[in-house]
N, C-alpha and C positions, 0 to 999 in steps of 0.2 A: 233784367237779370244780370248778375255779375258774371264775367267770364271765368271766375275762379270757383263758382258754385257748381257742384256736381251732386245731384241727389242720389246717384247710385242705383237707379232702376235697371236691374239686370235680370237675366233669366235665373242665374244662381241665387240672387237675393230674393226674388219672388217665390221661387220654388222652395227654398229653405224656410221662408216665412210662412208659407201655406202649410207645410208639413209640421212646423213647430206649433202653429196655431191649432191644428188638429190634435197634436200631442197634449197641448195645454188643456184643451177642452176635454179630452179623454181623461186626463189625470184629475181634472176638476169633478167630472162625473164620478170618478172612482172614489174621491174623497167624500162625496155626498152619499154614496151607497153602493155603487157597482164596483166591487173590489178589483176585478180584473182590469178595470179602466186605469188604475194607477200604473200597473206594469205596462199596459199598452201605451199609455202616455209617455212614460219614461223611455220606452223603446222607440216611439216615434220621434222624441226629441233627439235621441242619438242618431236616428236615420236622417233627421233634418241637418244636423251638423255634418255628417258624412256626405250627404247629397250636395250641400252647399260647397263643401271643400272640393269634391270631385268636379263639380261644374266649374268652379273657379279655376282649377288646374287645367280643365279642358278649354278654357278661354271664354266661358260664358259669364264670368264675373268681371271685376274691374281691379286695376292696380290700387294700392293704398293712397294714391294721389289723385287730384282731379284730372279727369280725362279731357281730351280736346273736344271741341264742339262737334266734330265729325264722328266722334265715338260715343256720343251720349244717347243714342237711340236704344230702345229696349232690346232689340235683336242684334246689336252690334257686337261682334266678337272681338275679344282682346287678343291681337296677334302677337303680343309680347309675352303671353302667359307661359309658353313652352320654355322659354329661357329663364323664367322666374322674375319676380319683381324685387327691387331693392327694398329692404326693411319690411318684407311681407312674411308674417309668421306662418301662414299657410304654405307658402312656397318653400320656406326653410324646413318645415316639417316633412315636406315631400322630397327634400334633397335638392331643390332648385334654387340655390343661392346665387345671386349675381355677384361675381367676384370683381373687385376693383371699382364698384360703383356704390357710393354711399350718398344717400339723400339726407339732407339736413332736416 
């Protein structure tokens, strides 16, 4: 395995993926015949985005760059999340922009 490869397995990623999968299945069932499923699915997709974002800001996600080998475990918290990540859209939307640090 290359030292630059980071698959991004995080609590935020898995939680968001699971909720989004449930939303997609619900919307699919809604298209086939259960009409409330469409709206439930859309609502779950919005919840998935918000849950992933909130968990990322709480340190359960990862920065937009590969993490160090010691930070690649599933339950490893990102201790730099509170200050914000350079070039991270989620951090910028939350008002956590890193000033003076530009990643190439």
